[in-house]
C-alpha positions as a Markdown table, in Angstrom:
| # | Residue | x | y | z |
|---|---|---|---|---|
| 1 | Unk | 129.6 | 110.0 | 69.8 |
| 2 | Unk | 130.0 | 113.8 | 70.0 |
| 3 | Unk | 127.1 | 115.9 | 68.4 |
| 4 | Unk | 127.9 | 118.3 | 65.6 |
| 5 | Unk | 126.8 | 121.8 | 65.5 |
| 6 | Unk | 125.1 | 122.7 | 62.3 |
| 7 | Unk | 125.1 | 126.4 | 61.4 |
| 8 | Unk | 122.4 | 127.8 | 59.3 |
| 9 | Unk | 123.1 | 128.7 | 55.8 |
| 10 | Unk | 122.9 | 132.3 | 54.0 |
| 11 | Unk | 119.5 | 131.4 | 52.5 |
| 12 | Unk | 118.1 | 130.3 | 55.9 |
| 13 | Unk | 119.4 | 133.4 | 57.5 |
| 14 | Unk | 117.8 | 135.6 | 54.8 |
| 15 | Unk | 114.4 | 133.8 | 55.3 |
| 16 | Unk | 114.6 | 134.3 | 59.0 |
| 17 | Unk | 115.4 | 137.9 | 58.7 |
| 18 | Unk | 112.6 | 138.5 | 56.2 |
| 19 | Unk | 110.2 | 136.8 | 58.5 |
| 20 | Unk | 111.4 | 138.8 | 61.5 |
| 21 | Unk | 111.0 | 142.0 | 59.4 |
| 22 | Unk | 107.4 | 141.3 | 58.6 |
| 23 | Unk | 106.5 | 140.3 | 62.0 |
| 24 | Unk | 108.1 | 143.5 | 63.4 |
| 25 | Unk | 106.7 | 145.8 | 60.7 |
| 26 | Unk | 105.9 | 149.3 | 62.1 |
| 27 | Unk | 102.3 | 150.0 | 63.1 |
| 28 | Unk | 102.1 | 153.2 | 61.1 |
| 29 | Unk | 102.8 | 151.0 | 58.0 |
| 30 | Unk | 100.4 | 148.3 | 58.9 |
| 31 | Unk | 97.6 | 151.0 | 59.4 |
| 32 | Unk | 97.8 | 151.8 | 55.8 |
| 33 | Unk | 94.7 | 150.5 | 53.9 |
| 34 | Unk | 94.2 | 149.6 | 50.3 |
| 35 | Unk | 91.6 | 152.3 | 50.2 |
| 36 | Unk | 94.1 | 154.9 | 51.2 |
| 37 | Unk | 96.5 | 153.6 | 48.6 |
| 38 | Unk | 93.9 | 153.9 | 45.9 |
| 39 | Unk | 93.1 | 157.5 | 46.9 |
| 40 | Unk | 96.7 | 158.4 | 46.7 |
| 41 | Unk | 97.0 | 156.9 | 43.3 |
| 42 | Unk | 93.9 | 158.7 | 42.0 |
| 43 | Unk | 95.1 | 162.0 | 43.5 |
| 44 | Unk | 98.4 | 161.5 | 41.7 |
| 45 | Unk | 96.5 | 160.8 | 38.5 |
| 46 | Unk | 93.8 | 163.5 | 38.8 |
| 47 | Unk | 96.1 | 166.1 | 40.1 |
| 48 | Unk | 94.1 | 167.6 | 43.1 |
| 49 | Unk | 92.2 | 166.2 | 46.0 |
| 50 | Unk | 88.9 | 167.8 | 44.5 |
| 51 | Unk | 89.4 | 166.1 | 41.1 |
| 52 | Unk | 90.1 | 162.8 | 42.9 |
| 53 | Unk | 87.0 | 163.2 | 45.1 |
| 54 | Unk | 84.8 | 163.5 | 42.0 |
| 55 | Unk | 86.3 | 160.3 | 40.3 |
| 56 | Unk | 85.8 | 158.4 | 43.7 |
| 57 | Unk | 82.4 | 159.8 | 44.4 |
| 58 | Unk | 83.5 | 161.2 | 47.7 |
| 59 | Unk | 83.7 | 164.6 | 49.5 |
| 60 | Unk | 86.9 | 166.4 | 49.1 |
| 61 | Unk | 87.2 | 166.5 | 52.9 |
| 62 | Unk | 87.2 | 162.6 | 53.0 |
| 63 | Unk | 90.1 | 162.5 | 50.4 |
| 64 | Unk | 92.0 | 165.2 | 52.2 |
| 65 | Unk | 91.6 | 163.4 | 55.6 |
| 66 | Unk | 93.1 | 160.2 | 54.0 |
| 67 | Unk | 96.1 | 162.2 | 52.6 |
| 68 | Unk | 96.7 | 163.9 | 56.1 |
| 69 | Unk | 96.8 | 160.4 | 57.6 |
| 70 | Unk | 99.2 | 159.1 | 55.0 |
| 71 | Unk | 101.4 | 162.3 | 55.4 |
| 72 | Unk | 101.5 | 161.9 | 59.2 |
| 73 | Unk | 102.3 | 158.1 | 59.1 |
| 74 | Unk | 105.0 | 158.4 | 56.3 |
| 75 | Unk | 106.6 | 161.5 | 58.0 |
| 76 | Unk | 107.0 | 159.2 | 61.0 |
| 77 | Unk | 108.3 | 156.2 | 58.8 |
| 78 | Unk | 110.5 | 158.1 | 56.3 |
| 79 | Unk | 111.1 | 161.4 | 57.5 |
| 80 | Unk | 108.9 | 163.4 | 55.0 |
| 81 | Unk | 105.3 | 163.5 | 54.0 |
| 82 | Unk | 104.0 | 162.0 | 50.7 |
| 83 | Unk | 102.0 | 165.1 | 49.2 |
| 84 | Unk | 102.6 | 168.8 | 49.7 |
| 85 | Unk | 99.7 | 171.3 | 49.5 |
| 86 | Unk | 100.0 | 173.9 | 46.8 |
| 87 | Unk | 98.1 | 177.0 | 46.3 |
| 88 | Unk | 94.2 | 176.8 | 45.5 |
| 89 | Unk | 93.5 | 175.1 | 42.2 |
| 90 | Unk | 97.1 | 173.8 | 41.8 |
| 91 | Unk | 98.0 | 170.2 | 41.3 |
| 92 | Unk | 99.3 | 168.4 | 44.4 |
| 93 | Unk | 103.1 | 168.2 | 44.7 |
| 94 | Unk | 104.4 | 164.8 | 45.5 |
| 95 | Unk | 107.7 | 164.2 | 47.3 |
| 96 | Unk | 110.3 | 161.7 | 46.4 |
| 97 | Unk | 108.8 | 159.2 | 48.9 |
| 98 | Unk | 105.3 | 160.0 | 47.6 |
| 99 | Unk | 106.3 | 159.3 | 43.9 |
| 100 | Unk | 108.0 | 155.9 | 45.1 |
| 101 | Unk | 104.9 | 155.0 | 47.0 |
| 102 | Unk | 102.5 | 155.9 | 44.3 |
| 103 | Unk | 104.3 | 153.6 | 41.9 |
| 104 | Unk | 104.4 | 150.7 | 44.5 |
| 105 | Unk | 100.7 | 151.4 | 45.4 |
| 106 | Unk | 99.6 | 151.2 | 41.7 |
| 107 | Unk | 101.4 | 147.8 | 41.3 |
| 108 | Unk | 100.0 | 146.5 | 44.6 |
| 109 | Unk | 96.5 | 147.4 | 43.6 |
| 110 | Unk | 96.8 | 145.9 | 40.2 |
| 111 | Unk | 98.4 | 142.7 | 41.6 |
| 112 | Unk | 95.5 | 142.4 | 44.0 |
| 113 | Unk | 92.9 | 143.0 | 41.3 |
| 114 | Unk | 94.5 | 140.4 | 39.1 |
| 115 | Unk | 94.5 | 137.8 | 41.9 |
| 116 | Unk | 91.0 | 138.4 | 42.8 |
| 117 | Unk | 89.9 | 138.2 | 39.1 |
| 118 | Unk | 91.9 | 135.1 | 38.4 |
| 119 | Unk | 90.5 | 133.4 | 41.4 |
| 120 | Unk | 86.9 | 134.4 | 40.6 |
| 121 | Unk | 87.3 | 133.1 | 37.1 |
| 122 | Unk | 88.9 | 129.8 | 38.4 |
| 123 | Unk | 86.1 | 129.0 | 40.8 |
| 124 | Unk | 83.5 | 130.1 | 38.0 |
| 125 | Unk | 82.3 | 133.4 | 39.6 |
| 126 | Unk | 82.8 | 135.5 | 36.5 |
| 127 | Unk | 83.3 | 135.2 | 32.7 |
| 128 | Unk | 84.5 | 137.8 | 30.3 |
| 129 | Unk | 83.8 | 137.3 | 26.7 |
| 130 | Unk | 85.2 | 139.4 | 23.9 |
| 131 | Unk | 83.5 | 139.9 | 20.6 |
| 132 | Unk | 83.7 | 142.1 | 17.5 |
| 133 | Unk | 80.9 | 143.8 | 16.2 |
| 134 | Unk | 80.3 | 141.5 | 13.2 |
| 135 | Unk | 80.2 | 138.5 | 15.3 |
| 136 | Unk | 77.6 | 139.6 | 17.9 |
| 137 | Unk | 75.1 | 137.5 | 16.0 |
| 138 | Unk | 77.2 | 134.5 | 16.5 |
| 139 | Unk | 77.6 | 135.0 | 20.3 |
| 140 | Unk | 74.1 | 136.5 | 21.1 |
| 141 | Unk | 72.0 | 133.3 | 20.7 |
| 142 | Unk | 74.5 | 131.3 | 22.8 |
| 143 | Unk | 74.6 | 133.9 | 25.6 |
| 144 | Unk | 70.8 | 134.0 | 25.7 |
| 145 | Unk | 70.8 | 130.2 | 26.3 |
| 146 | Unk | 73.0 | 130.5 | 29.5 |
| 147 | Unk | 72.1 | 134.0 | 30.8 |
| 148 | Unk | 69.2 | 132.7 | 33.1 |
| 149 | Unk | 71.3 | 129.9 | 34.6 |
| 150 | Unk | 74.2 | 132.4 | 35.1 |
| 151 | Unk | 72.0 | 134.9 | 37.0 |
| 152 | Unk | 70.6 | 132.1 | 39.1 |
| 153 | Unk | 74.2 | 131.0 | 39.9 |
| 154 | Unk | 75.4 | 134.5 | 40.6 |
| 155 | Unk | 77.9 | 134.3 | 37.8 |
| 156 | Unk | 79.0 | 137.7 | 36.5 |
| 157 | Unk | 79.1 | 137.6 | 32.6 |
| 158 | Unk | 80.6 | 140.6 | 30.9 |
| 159 | Unk | 80.7 | 141.1 | 27.1 |
| 160 | Unk | 83.5 | 143.2 | 25.9 |
| 161 | Unk | 83.7 | 144.9 | 22.4 |
| 162 | Unk | 87.1 | 144.2 | 20.8 |
| 163 | Unk | 88.5 | 145.2 | 17.4 |
| 164 | Unk | 89.6 | 142.3 | 15.2 |
| 165 | Unk | 93.3 | 143.3 | 15.4 |
| 166 | Unk | 93.2 | 143.0 | 19.2 |
| 167 | Unk | 91.0 | 140.0 | 19.5 |
| 168 | Unk | 93.6 | 137.1 | 20.0 |
| 169 | Unk | 96.0 | 139.4 | 21.7 |
| 170 | Unk | 93.4 | 140.2 | 24.4 |
| 171 | Unk | 92.7 | 136.4 | 24.8 |
| 172 | Unk | 96.3 | 135.5 | 25.1 |
| 173 | Unk | 97.0 | 138.3 | 27.7 |
| 174 | Unk | 94.2 | 136.9 | 29.9 |
| 175 | Unk | 92.0 | 140.1 | 29.5 |
| 176 | Unk | 89.1 | 137.8 | 28.4 |
| 177 | Unk | 88.2 | 134.1 | 28.8 |
| 178 | Unk | 86.8 | 133.6 | 25.3 |
| 179 | Unk | 86.5 | 135.6 | 22.1 |
| 180 | Unk | 84.2 | 135.4 | 19.1 |
| 181 | Unk | 85.5 | 137.0 | 15.9 |
| 182 | Unk | 87.8 | 136.7 | 13.0 |
| 183 | Unk | 91.5 | 136.1 | 12.5 |
| 184 | Unk | 93.9 | 135.6 | 9.5 |
| 185 | Unk | 95.3 | 132.2 | 9.0 |
| 186 | Unk | 97.0 | 130.1 | 6.4 |
| 187 | Unk | 94.6 | 128.1 | 4.5 |
| 188 | Unk | 93.3 | 125.1 | 6.6 |
| 189 | Unk | 95.4 | 126.1 | 9.6 |
| 190 | Unk | 94.4 | 127.2 | 13.2 |
| 191 | Unk | 96.1 | 129.9 | 15.3 |
| 192 | Unk | 98.7 | 128.3 | 17.6 |
| 193 | Unk | 97.9 | 127.7 | 21.3 |
| 194 | Unk | 94.1 | 128.1 | 21.0 |
| 195 | Unk | 91.1 | 125.9 | 21.0 |
| 196 | Unk | 88.9 | 126.7 | 18.1 |
| 197 | Unk | 85.2 | 126.4 | 17.3 |
| 198 | Unk | 85.3 | 127.1 | 13.6 |
| 199 | Unk | 82.2 | 129.0 | 12.2 |
| 200 | Unk | 83.5 | 129.4 | 8.7 |
| 201 | Unk | 86.5 | 130.2 | 6.5 |
| 202 | Unk | 86.6 | 132.6 | 3.7 |
| 203 | Unk | 88.7 | 134.9 | 1.6 |
| 204 | Unk | 88.3 | 138.7 | 1.0 |
| 205 | Unk | 85.5 | 140.3 | -0.6 |
| 206 | Unk | 85.1 | 143.5 | -2.7 |
| 207 | Unk | 82.3 | 146.0 | -2.3 |
| 208 | Unk | 82.1 | 148.3 | -5.4 |
| 209 | Unk | 80.2 | 150.9 | -7.1 |
| 210 | Unk | 82.1 | 150.5 | -10.5 |
| 211 | Unk | 80.2 | 149.7 | -13.6 |
| 212 | Unk | 79.9 | 146.1 | -14.6 |
| 213 | Unk | 81.6 | 146.7 | -17.8 |
| 214 | Unk | 84.7 | 147.7 | -15.7 |
| 215 | Unk | 84.4 | 144.8 | -13.1 |
| 216 | Unk | 82.0 | 142.3 | -14.5 |
| 217 | Unk | 82.1 | 139.8 | -11.5 |
| 218 | Unk | 81.0 | 137.6 | -9.9 |
| 219 | Unk | 84.7 | 137.4 | -8.6 |
| 220 | Unk | 88.0 | 139.0 | -9.2 |
| 221 | Unk | 91.4 | 137.4 | -8.9 |
| 222 | Unk | 93.7 | 138.6 | -6.2 |
| 223 | Unk | 96.5 | 138.9 | -8.8 |
| 224 | Unk | 94.2 | 141.5 | -10.6 |
| 225 | Unk | 93.8 | 143.9 | -7.6 |
| 226 | Unk | 96.6 | 146.2 | -8.5 |
| 227 | Unk | 94.6 | 147.5 | -11.6 |
| 228 | Unk | 91.6 | 148.6 | -9.5 |
| 229 | Unk | 91.2 | 151.7 | -7.5 |
| 230 | Unk | 91.0 | 150.4 | -4.0 |
| 231 | Unk | 89.7 | 151.6 | -0.6 |
| 232 | Unk | 91.6 | 149.8 | 2.1 |
| 233 | Unk | 91.7 | 149.7 | 5.8 |
| 234 | Unk | 94.9 | 151.1 | 7.5 |
| 235 | Unk | 95.0 | 148.1 | 9.9 |
| 236 | Unk | 93.3 | 144.8 | 10.7 |
| 237 | Unk | 92.7 | 141.7 | 8.6 |
| 238 | Unk | 92.5 | 143.4 | 5.2 |
| 239 | Unk | 95.8 | 145.1 | 5.8 |
| 240 | Unk | 97.3 | 141.8 | 7.0 |
| 241 | Unk | 96.1 | 140.1 | 3.8 |
| 242 | Unk | 97.7 | 142.7 | 1.6 |
| 243 | Unk | 100.9 | 142.7 | 3.6 |
| 244 | Unk | 101.1 | 139.0 | 3.2 |
| 245 | Unk | 100.4 | 139.1 | -0.6 |
| 246 | Unk | 102.3 | 142.1 | -1.5 |
| 247 | Unk | 104.8 | 142.8 | 1.3 |
| 248 | Unk | 105.1 | 145.7 | 3.6 |
| 249 | Unk | 105.1 | 148.3 | 0.8 |
| 250 | Unk | 101.7 | 147.1 | -0.6 |
| 251 | Unk | 100.5 | 150.7 | -0.7 |
| 252 | Unk | 103.1 | 151.5 | -3.4 |
| 253 | Unk | 102.2 | 148.4 | -5.4 |
| 254 | Unk | 98.4 | 148.9 | -5.4 |
| 255 | Unk | 96.2 | 151.7 | -6.6 |
| 256 | Unk | 95.1 | 152.9 | -3.2 |
| 257 | Unk | 92.5 | 155.5 | -3.8 |
| 258 | Unk | 91.7 | 155.9 | -0.1 |
| 259 | Unk | 92.7 | 154.5 | 3.2 |
| 260 | Unk | 90.2 | 154.5 | 5.9 |
| 261 | Unk | 90.0 | 153.5 | 9.6 |
| 262 | Unk | 86.3 | 152.8 | 9.7 |
| 263 | Unk | 84.6 | 150.5 | 7.2 |
| 264 | Unk | 81.4 | 152.4 | 7.4 |
| 265 | Unk | 83.3 | 155.6 | 6.1 |
| 266 | Unk | 84.5 | 153.5 | 3.2 |
| 267 | Unk | 81.0 | 152.3 | 2.3 |
| 268 | Unk | 79.8 | 155.8 | 2.6 |
| 269 | Unk | 82.5 | 157.0 | 0.1 |
| 270 | Unk | 81.2 | 154.5 | -2.4 |
| 271 | Unk | 77.4 | 154.9 | -1.8 |
| 272 | Unk | 77.8 | 158.6 | -2.1 |
| 273 | Unk | 79.6 | 158.5 | -5.4 |
| 274 | Unk | 82.3 | 160.7 | -4.0 |
| 275 | Unk | 84.8 | 157.9 | -4.9 |
| 276 | Unk | 84.4 | 155.2 | -7.7 |
| 277 | Unk | 86.3 | 152.1 | -6.8 |
| 278 | Unk | 86.3 | 149.0 | -4.8 |
| 279 | Unk | 86.7 | 148.4 | -1.0 |
| 280 | Unk | 88.3 | 145.2 | 0.4 |
| 281 | Unk | 86.4 | 143.8 | 3.3 |
| 282 | Unk | 85.9 | 140.5 | 5.0 |
| 283 | Unk | 82.9 | 138.3 | 4.1 |
| 284 | Unk | 81.1 | 139.1 | 7.4 |
| 285 | Unk | 81.3 | 142.9 | 6.6 |
| 286 | Unk | 80.2 | 142.4 | 3.0 |
| 287 | Unk | 77.1 | 140.3 | 4.2 |
| 288 | Unk | 76.2 | 143.0 | 6.8 |
| 289 | Unk | 76.2 | 145.5 | 4.0 |
| 290 | Unk | 74.1 | 143.3 | 1.7 |
| 291 | Unk | 71.5 | 142.6 | 4.3 |
| 292 | Unk | 71.1 | 146.1 | 5.6 |
| 293 | Unk | 72.9 | 145.9 | 8.8 |
| 294 | Unk | 75.3 | 148.5 | 7.3 |
| 295 | Unk | 72.9 | 150.8 | 5.6 |
| 296 | Unk | 75.7 | 152.7 | 3.8 |
| 297 | Unk | 76.4 | 149.6 | 1.8 |
| 298 | Unk | 72.8 | 149.3 | 0.2 |
| 299 | Unk | 73.0 | 149.3 | -3.6 |
| 300 | Unk | 76.7 | 148.3 | -3.9 |
| 301 | Unk | 77.7 | 145.1 | -5.6 |
| 302 | Unk | 79.5 | 142.2 | -3.8 |
| 303 | Unk | 82.4 | 140.4 | -5.5 |
| 304 | Unk | 84.5 | 137.5 | -4.1 |
| 305 | Unk | 88.2 | 137.8 | -4.3 |
| 306 | Unk | 89.9 | 134.7 | -5.6 |
| 307 | Unk | 93.0 | 133.9 | -3.5 |
| 308 | Unk | 95.4 | 133.0 | -6.3 |
| 309 | Unk | 98.5 | 134.6 | -4.7 |
| 310 | Unk | 100.9 | 133.0 | -2.2 |
| 311 | Unk | 100.8 | 132.7 | 0.7 |
| 312 | Unk | 97.4 | 131.1 | 0.6 |
| 313 | Unk | 95.5 | 133.1 | 3.3 |
| 314 | Unk | 92.0 | 133.0 | 4.6 |
| 315 | Unk | 89.8 | 134.5 | 7.3 |
| 316 | Unk | 88.8 | 132.1 | 10.1 |
| 317 | Unk | 85.7 | 133.0 | 12.0 |
| 318 | Unk | 84.8 | 131.4 | 15.1 |
| 319 | Unk | 85.1 | 131.1 | 18.9 |
| 320 | Unk | 88.4 | 130.8 | 20.6 |
| 321 | Unk | 89.7 | 129.9 | 24.0 |
| 322 | Unk | 93.1 | 129.3 | 25.4 |
| 323 | Unk | 94.3 | 125.8 | 24.6 |
| 324 | Unk | 93.6 | 123.3 | 27.3 |
| 325 | Unk | 91.7 | 125.7 | 29.5 |
| 326 | Unk | 88.4 | 124.1 | 28.9 |
| 327 | Unk | 89.6 | 120.7 | 30.0 |
| 328 | Unk | 90.8 | 122.1 | 33.3 |
| 329 | Unk | 87.3 | 122.9 | 34.4 |
| 330 | Unk | 84.2 | 120.5 | 34.8 |
| 331 | Unk | 81.2 | 120.8 | 32.7 |
| 332 | Unk | 79.4 | 123.2 | 35.1 |
| 333 | Unk | 82.1 | 125.9 | 34.8 |
| 334 | Unk | 80.8 | 128.9 | 33.1 |
| 335 | Unk | 83.4 | 128.8 | 30.4 |
| 336 | Unk | 82.3 | 125.3 | 29.5 |
| 337 | Unk | 78.7 | 126.2 | 29.7 |
| 338 | Unk | 79.0 | 128.9 | 27.2 |
| 339 | Unk | 81.4 | 126.9 | 24.9 |
| 340 | Unk | 78.7 | 124.1 | 24.9 |
| 341 | Unk | 76.0 | 126.7 | 24.1 |
| 342 | Unk | 78.2 | 128.0 | 21.2 |
| 343 | Unk | 78.7 | 124.5 | 20.0 |
| 344 | Unk | 74.9 | 123.7 | 20.0 |
| 345 | Unk | 74.1 | 126.9 | 18.0 |
| 346 | Unk | 77.0 | 126.1 | 15.6 |
| 347 | Unk | 75.5 | 122.8 | 14.9 |
| 348 | Unk | 72.0 | 124.1 | 14.4 |
| 349 | Unk | 73.4 | 126.7 | 12.1 |
| 350 | Unk | 75.2 | 124.0 | 10.1 |
| 351 | Unk | 71.9 | 122.0 | 9.8 |
| 352 | Unk | 70.0 | 125.1 | 8.5 |
| 353 | Unk | 72.6 | 125.6 | 5.6 |
| 354 | Unk | 71.3 | 124.5 | 2.1 |
| 355 | Unk | 72.8 | 121.2 | 0.8 |
| 356 | Unk | 74.1 | 120.9 | -2.7 |
| 357 | Unk | 73.1 | 118.3 | -5.3 |
């Protein structure tokens, strides 16, 4: 029986050509190091070799030597250098090849750093935890329980300050491995795609300097908010509450006396008497003001807001991890060790709470 000649397909030819191209890559390209690429990117961002040297903690001559090497190699490879010298004090001028290589170098460095970070997290060499200012008290005792063991095992633990509006976004984008903080949910619901260690749920709170005759308390109805002079945050959980209750034009439907970016400034407005009204805050902020952690809140009254509007919304405070990730690691992985410490502290806190009846 005669044999049959099998010709390679287009995909096989393409793979063979790509392999040959990598094997035969020019030496001038292979001599380019990640350190040189980093220097090129920093010079591009800083403007000059001197400014780049300061950022890198090097001598200007060292940076210039790397640029000269890159220029020489890529003039050989592409027919033009990457960076042209300008007059003294002027920003470096990048050629077309230089601009293209800077863009690729930036992506290359980011990709390598992402792979290294992801691998280090996977094997348990590092852990990044995000927290808001008002949940540090929730996180700190748990971190103290694992800190000595982490140090002994060479685990790099980093705590990152996040604003509430960026909390879950940072977790879902893999910028952190676990977060402690607050998020807005429908009553009784959990945010999708996350494992949750619930600390508590609550509605909004009012902090006010108004006379008791105007706002007797101890609570006000959400439906009654439009009749009060309000200080509101321009973004974050409170703005999400109001947008959910009153729509995108909530500012036009409420009596907004002031809009602030920093809750401390709002408290200062009230405590100084420069403005008479009520500020909408989360329960955690109200408690921090009441117990002195936010000194500008001393002397102000705290009133609960009864959520009698649709949709039924609440603030969920707790720890959050990406769904299923805890189960992907054994109990000795730093993510699970910290989660266990948070759970233990949570159980103790529950036991410390007074019982009714």
